[in-house]
FIRODO-603436 format. One record per residue (C-alpha): z negated, x, y negated; residue in one letter. Coordinates in pm, whole numbers, padded with zeros to 5 digits, always signed. Layout:
BEGIN
ZXYa ...
end
This chain:
BEGIN
+02012-02347-16110m +01690-02400-16242d +01420-02176-16089c +01145-02252-16379n +00957-02542-16239f +00639-02524-16433f +00784-02639-16756h +00895-02930-16623r +00740-03238-16662s +00737-03365-16267y +00801-03157-15943y +01035-03303-15659s +00976-03139-15348p +01305-03243-15214y +01455-03093-15512l +01290-02793-15425g +01380-02748-15101y +01699-02828-15209s +01764-02546-15464q +01579-02302-15221s +01822-02398-14943k +02084-02276-15242l +01961-01963-15306a +01990-01878-14941n +02311-01932-14929i +02406-01775-15292l +02195-01478-15196f +02378-01455-14846t +02718-01485-15028y +02663-01205-15275e +02530-00996-15006l +02838-01056-14758q +03037-00961-15156r +02820-00579-15165r +02890-00505-14822l +03270-00564-14864e +03317-00370-15152e +03112-00070-15005q +03345-00143-14688n +03023-00151-14472i +03145-00314-14145p +02854-00585-14098v +02870-00968-14127t +02621-01150-14333a +02588-01523-14203n +02416-01806-14348v +02340-02130-14136l +02195-02465-14167h +01853-02501-13946p +01910-02815-13819g +01636-03088-13868v +01299-02950-13872v +00961-03164-13895n +00811-03057-14216t +00588-03166-14420d +00860-03184-14737l +00762-03619-14733f +00366-03611-14704q +00366-03748-15022h +00572-04055-14973i +00395-04407-14938h +00286-04470-14577w +00489-04751-14609i +00841-04582-14635v +00704-04327-14351r +00619-04560-14098i +00964-04616-14038p +01081-04299-14092q +00833-04154-13812n +00974-04393-13579v +01319-04325-13653l +01270-03924-13667a +01100-03995-13331y +01372-04128-13114f +01680-03980-13311l +01561-03636-13335f +01382-03580-12979k +01434-03311-12832v +01432-03221-12441r +01251-02885-12359l +01300-02737-12028p 
end
């Protein structure tokens, strides 16, 4: 895992997001390993949060963002009680 973003010639928000999710998974696996090693009866879980509305793609061109927003509106709409 490349954690040194400052020595790159570019920054990719998608790559940064992906690496942060991988770090969460690896941390949880290591935590579970250590818990089992010490016979602590606790289970560490890691889950996908689902689709979340974030500003991850805020810097993409507006031509791409319009269809993305329209699709997201219809495909990921959640009904509140």
